[in-house]
BADREN-175039 format. One record per atom (N, C-alpha, C, O): x, y, z; residue in three letters. Coordinates in pm, whole numbers, plus 50000, padded with zeros to 5 digits. Layout:
N
XYZALA;...
This chain:
130
750829351981939MET;752219349981918MET;752759360481823MET;752109363481722MET;753889365881849LYS;754549375881767LYS;755529368281671LYS;756269359281710LYS;755479372681547TYR;756369367081445TYR;757229378181382TYR;756859389881389TYR;758329374681323ASN;759209384481255ASN;758439391381142ASN;758599403381119ASN;757619383981073ILE;756819389280961ILE;755369389881004ILE;754759379681032ILE;754819401981009GLU;753449404181047GLU;752739412180939GLU;753199423080903GLU;751599406880887LYS;750829413980788LYS;749399412980826LYS;749039404480908LYS;748559421280769THR;747129419880786THR;746679407980701THR;747349403580608THR;745489403080738GLU;744919391980659GLU;744669395980514GLU;744799387880423GLU;744309408680496GLN;744039413780358GLN;745359414080280GLN;745379411080161GLN;746439417780346GLU;747779417580280GLU;748179403180244GLU;748669400680134GLU;747969393680339TRP;748329379980305TRP;747499374280189TRP;748009367180103TRP;746219377580188LEU;745359372880079LEU;745809378279948LEU;745899370779851LEU;746099391379941ALA;746539397579818ALA;747869391379766ALA;748069389379646ALA;748719388379859GLU;750069383179825GLU;750029368779786GLU;750689364779690GLU;749199360279862LEU;749219345679840LEU;748179341079738LEU;748379330679675LEU;747119348179721GLY;745999343279640GLY;745099334279722GLY;745489329979830GLY;743899331379674PRO;742889324979758PRO;743259310579805PRO;743019306979920PRO;743839302679716GLU;744099288379757GLU;745259287679853GLU;745139280379952GLU;746359294479834LYS;747459293879927LYS;747049300880059LYS;747449296480166LYS;746289311180052TYR;745779317980168TYR;744949308680251TYR;745079308480374TYR;744079300780188ARG;743229291180261ARG;744049281180341ARG;743719278080455ARG;745089276080282VAL;745959266480346VAL;746879273080449VAL;746869269080565VAL;747669283080410LEU;748679289180494LEU;748159297580604LEU;748729297580713LEU;747059304980581ARG;746619314080686ARG;745309309580752ARG;745019313980863ARG;744509300880687GLN;743279296280745GLN;743329281880788GLN;742299275980820GLN;744539275880791LYS;744839262680832LYS;744059251880752LYS;743599241880806LYS;743949254680621GLY;743319244780531GLY;744269232980499GLY;745439232780537GLY;743699223580426THR;744459211580379THR;744169209380230THR;743019209780188THR;745199207080154GLU;744949203980015GLU;744549188880004GLU;744839181080095GLU;743909184979896ALA;743509171279879ALA;744729162179870ALA;745759166079813ALA;744629150179926PRO;745749140779917PRO;746089137679777PRO;745209137179690PRO;747369135379752HIS;747949131379619HIS;747739142579517HIS;747869139979397HIS;747419154979557SER;747219165579458SER;748359175679454SER;748459183679360SER;749199175479552GLY;750269185679559GLY;751469182779476GLY;751849171279458GLY;752089193179424LYS;753229191179329LYS;754459185979399LYS;755339180979330LYS;754599186679531TYR;755779182479600TYR;755589168579668TYR;756479163979739TYR;754459162179646ASN;754189149379713ASN;755259139179672ASN;755849132779759ASN;755519137479548LEU;756479127279495LEU;757669134679427LEU;758179130179324LEU;758079145579486HIS;759179153879438HIS;760379150979524HIS;760309151979646HIS;761529147279459PHE;762729143379535PHE;763999149379476PHE;765049142979479PHE;763919161679423ASP;765119168479378ASP;765959173279494ASP;765519172979609ASP;767149177679464GLN;768069182779569GLN;767849197279588GLN;767839204679490GLN;767679202079713GLY;767479215579748GLY;766769216579882GLY;766809207379964GLY;766099228179903GLN;765429230780027GLN;763959234280002GLN;763619240379901GLN;763099230380097TYR;761699233880096TYR;761529245580195TYR;761859244680314TYR;760989256480141CYS;760869269080212CYS;759389272780230CYS;758509268680155CYS;759179280880335CYS;757789285680356CYS;757339293480233CYS;758039302280184CYS;756129289880185ALA;755569296780063ALA;755099311080095ALA;754889319080004ALA;754939314280225ALA;754479327280260ALA;755639337280281ALA;755549348880242ALA;756769332380345CYS;757859342180372CYS;759189338180321CYS;760119346180328CYS;759369325780269GLY;760649321480211GLY;761609314880310GLY;762659310080268GLY;761299314480437GLN;762259308280533GLN;762429293480496GLN;761459286380472GLN;763689288980492ALA;764029274380467ALA;763449266480589ALA;763579270780704ALA;762819255080560LEU;762169246880660LEU;762739232480661LEU;763069227080767LEU;762859226580544PHE;763239212580531PHE;764299210380427PHE;764229216280319PHE;765279202280456ALA;766319198580360ALA;765809186880279ALA;764949179380324ALA;766379185480157ASP;765919174180064ASP;766209160280133ASP;765459150780113ASP;767269159380210ASP;767599146180267ASP;766699141980379ASP;766829130880431ASP;765769150680420SER;764799146780526SER;763429142580463SER;762509138680535SER;763329143580331LYS;762069139680263LYS;762009124680235LYS;763009118380200LYS;760829119280250PHE;760649104780219PHE;759219102980166PHE;758359111480185PHE;758999091580099ASN;757729088280048ASN;756949080680155ASN;757259069080183ASN;755959086880215SER;755209080080321SER;753929074280267SER;753189067680341SER;753629076380139SER;752389071180074SER;751119076980136SER;750029071680114SER;751239087680214CYS;750029093480278CYS;749319103680191CYS;748199107780218CYS;750029107880082GLY;749389117379990GLY;749869131380007GLY;749459140079930GLY;750709134180102TRP;751299147680120TRP;752779146380133TRP;753269135680170TRP;753499156680104PRO;754989156280126PRO;755299153280269PRO;754679158680360PRO;756279144580290SER;756589139880427SER;758099141580450SER;758919138880363SER;758399146280571PHE;759819148780607PHE;760019142280747PHE;759059141080824PHE;761229138280777ASP;761499132280910ASP;762159142181007ASP;762369139081125ASP;762479154280956ASN;763159163481042ASN;763049177680982ASN;763109179380861ASN;762889187381066ALA;762899201781016ALA;764209208181048ALA;764909203981141ALA;764569218380970LEU;765749225781005LEU;765619232381142LEU;764539237281175LEU;766649232781221PRO;766519237581358PRO;765989251781365PRO;766429260481290PRO;765009254181458GLY;764469267181486GLY;763459272181383GLY;763019283581393GLY;763079264081283THR;762209269281178THR;760729266381197THR;759869271981128THR;760439257681289ILE;759069252781308ILE;758619256081453ILE;759369254581550ILE;757369260581463GLU;756709261881589GLU;755649250781605GLU;754979247581507GLU;755499245281717TYR;754629233881740TYR;753439237981828TYR;753619243581936TYR;752189235081780ILE;750979239881846ILE;750049227881863ILE;749789220281769ILE;749549226281984LYS;748549215682015LYS;747279218881934LYS;746779230081932LYS;746789208181865ASP;745629209481776ASP;744589198781821ASP;744859186781812ASP;743489202981866THR;742409193681907THR;741199194381812THR;740119189881850THR;741349199881691THR;740219200681597THR;739849186581551THR;740659177281557THR;738619185381506TYR;738049172881449TYR;738109161481547TYR;738169149881504TYR;738099164081678GLY;738059153881779GLY;739369146081786GLY;739359134881837GLY;740459151081739MET;741749144181740MET;742719152581822MET;742519164581842MET;743769146181869LEU;744879152881931LEU;746089152181835LEU;746649141481811LEU;746439163381785ARG;747519163881684ARG;748509175681719ARG;748239184081805ARG;749599175781651THR;750519187081666THR;750619194481535THR;751149189181437THR;750129206481531GLU;750189214981415GLU;751599220781405GLU;752219223781507GLU;752119222381281VAL;753409228781266VAL;753209241181182VAL;752559240681077VAL;753779252681229VAL;753689265281159VAL;755079270681142VAL;755969266781218VAL;755319279481046CYS;756559285981021CYS;756899294881140CYS;756059302681183CYS;758109293881195SER;758449301681311SER;758729316581274SER;758819325181362SER;758869319381149ASN;759109333281100ASN;757839341081077ASN;757789353081105ASN;756819334781029CYS;755579342180990CYS;754279335981052CYS;753209342181047CYS;754389324381106GLY;753199318281171GLY;752269311281071GLY;751159307481109GLY;752659309480948SER;751849302780851SER;751759287780874SER;752729281180910SER;750539282680852HIS;750219268180870HIS;750999260380761HIS;750999263780643HIS;751659249680808LEU;752369240780716LEU;751679226980708LEU;751569221080600LEU;751249222080821GLY;750629209180828GLY;750719203880972GLY;750539211481068GLY;750989190580987HIS;751079184881118HIS;752289175681128HIS;752829171681025HIS;752729172081248VAL;753759162881269VAL;753249151381351VAL;752509153481447VAL;753609139381314PHE;753179126881385PHE;754389118781420PHE;755449119781358PHE;754189110281527ASP;755249101781579ASP;755259088081517ASP;755549078281586ASP;754949086881388ASP;754859073881325ASP;755729072781201ASP;755449065081110ASP;756839081081200GLY;757739080681089GLY;758629068181088GLY;758909062481193GLY;759079063780966PRO;759819051380950PRO;761319052480975PRO;762039042480973PRO;761809065080999THR;763249066281014THR;763609067281160THR;762729066081245THR;764869069381192ASP;765369069681331ASP;764679080781410ASP;764539079381532ASP;764229091981348THR;763639102881420THR;762209099281463THR;761669105381555THR;761629089781400LYS;760209085281429LYS;759199096481400LYS;758029095681439LYS;759679107081330GLN;758779117881298GLN;758319117881154GLN;759069114181064GLN;757069122081133ARG;756569123680996ARG;755859137280990ARG;754719138881032ARG;756579146780936TYR;756019159880914TYR;755199158880786TYR;755759157180678TYR;753899159780798CYS;752929158380688CYS;752579172880648CYS;751859179880719CYS;753119177080531ILE;753139191380495ILE;752349193480364ILE;752499185780270ILE;751569203480359ASN;750879207480237ASN;751869212480135ASN;752749220280170ASN;751749207980004SER;752569213279902SER;752339228179882SER;753289235279849SER;751119233279901LEU;750889246979889LEU;751569255479998LEU;751689267579981LEU;751999249680106SER;752679256080210SER;754159258480192SER;754789265980266SER;754719251680088VAL;756159252880066VAL;756469256179920VAL;755679253479830VAL;757649261979899ASP;758249264079770ASP;759559256779774ASP;760149254879881ASP;759999252579658PHE;761269244279648PHE;762359253179588PHE;762169259579484PHE;763489253279656LYS;764669260379602LYS;765729249979568LYS;766229243179658LYS;766089248679442GLU;767119238979399GLU;768499242579463GLU;768849254079487GLU;769239231679489ARG;770589232979542ARG;771529236579424ARG;772739238179443ARG;
């Protein structure tokens, strides 16, 4: 897949550092209840930590008690959806449409009208206050 932002893996590692690189570029997951945005509910936007593209608005965030930041809707055109069959499961991976960085997964078990639960790593996003 071609993305607007393309860098070598060495460039990504130098820019992101080892922990963000592991999550964003190697499809890692942070430990549940460890991320700084899990129980964060300020007003603003959640943006890709690799390229800065806005991904989620504050009004789409909810407390799912799953241990990771959860959203019921992404900003239009900001997410790419990829079939993920790792670990013997069928899931939908979500990546930034601008740079291809791994954000997390989306599930159809959300409590709101969208029925979506975007389960996102805190390390995959930065928060920009409104």
